[in-house]
N, C-alpha and C positions, 0 to 999 in steps of 0.2 A: 688581416687582423679583425676588421669590422665584421666580416662574414662569420668568423669564428665566434665573435661575441654575440651576434644575432642567433647563431645556431645554439649556443649554450643557453641563451635566454629562452629560446623556443623549447628546448628539452626541459629546462627547469619549470616552465609553465605547464608543460604536459605532465610532468611528474607531480607537480602540486595539484593539478586537477584530478589526477588518478587517486592521490592520497585523500583529497577532499571527498571524492565519491566513496572511497572505502570507509572513511570515518562517518560519513553521512549514513551509509548503509548499516554500519555497526550500531550507531546511535538509534536508528529507526528499529533495527532488529531487537535491541534491548527494550525499547518502548513497547513494541508489539508483544514480546514475551511477558512483560509485566502486566500489560492490559489483559492478555489472554489468561494469565493466572487468576487475576481478579474476576474477570467476566465468566470464566468457566465455572467458578464456584457460585457466583451470583445467579447465573442463568440456568444452571443445572444441565449443561450440554455434556454429553459423554466424551471421555478422552479419545475414544476411537474416532468419533465423528469430527472432533477438532483436528486430530492427526490427519484424517483423510482430507480435510480442507487444504492442508499444506501441500498435498499431492494432487490437488485439483479434482478430488472426488467429492461431489456435493450431494447431500442427503436432503432432497427437496421437501420431504414430508416431516421434517424435524423442526417443530416450532422453537424448541430450546436452542437449537443450533442457530437458527435465524436471529434470535434475540442475542445470542452470544456474539454474532457478527456485528449487530447493531451496537452492542456495548463496546466492543473493541474499536470500531470505527469512531465511536463517540469519544472514547478515551484518547484516541490519537488526534482528535479534532478534525477528522476527515468528513464526518457525517454527523451533524449536530441538529437535534430537533427536526429531523426529516429533511434537512437541507445539506447539500454537498458544499463543503468549504473548499472551493477551488484554489484559493490563495495558499492555504496550508498544504494541500496536496502538491501543488506546484513546488512549494518550498522544500518539502520533505522528500518527495519522490522524483521530481524533475531532474535533479542533479545525478540521480542514481541510474535511471533508465534512459534519460534524455528527453528533453522537452518535446521534440517532434513526435516521438512514440507515445508519450503521455497525452499530448493533445489529440492524437488520433484516437486513442482509447476513450478519452473524455467525450469526443464528438459522437462516438458510437453508443456510449453508455449513460451519460449524465441525465438523459431525459427519462430514464426508466423509473416507473412508479409501481410499487407493489400494493398489497392490500393494506399494509400498515408500515410503520417505520422499520420494524424488524424484517419484514419481507422485502422492503425496498433496499435496505442495506445489504441483505443477502443477495438479491438479484444484481445489485451493483457490483458486489465482489465477484460474482460469477461471470458477469460480463467483462469486467476488467481482467480477470484471469484468462478468459478465452481470447482476449485481444493482446495480452502481454502477461505471461505467467509471472507470478510474484518474484521479486528479487531477494526475498528473505528465505 
């Protein structure tokens, strides 16, 4: 009987974790789309370039797209005033992709510095994408 109770508890915890990850992903996705809508208008990035980003196609020569990325990451509190907000990224993304994978990407990417905040945010996104494609 105790083994059955432990098994049921383990299954319940597994299901709860999966649901938490699903809801975390849904909330983050909603926040990303809201920020993208606002930032796309503000920064003047083309819809095609923004759509391409979602599929890992980066237009390195588009300053509007780079500032769009900076704006979105700022709205999500991931990258504020030229600084990576590790705590927020861990909180919002860690439960979705797993802390081990996130920390590996951070180790490879977080020291990247571009010409300005827009370029740095863009290069960070590009690096994170190449190390773990987005979950959104």
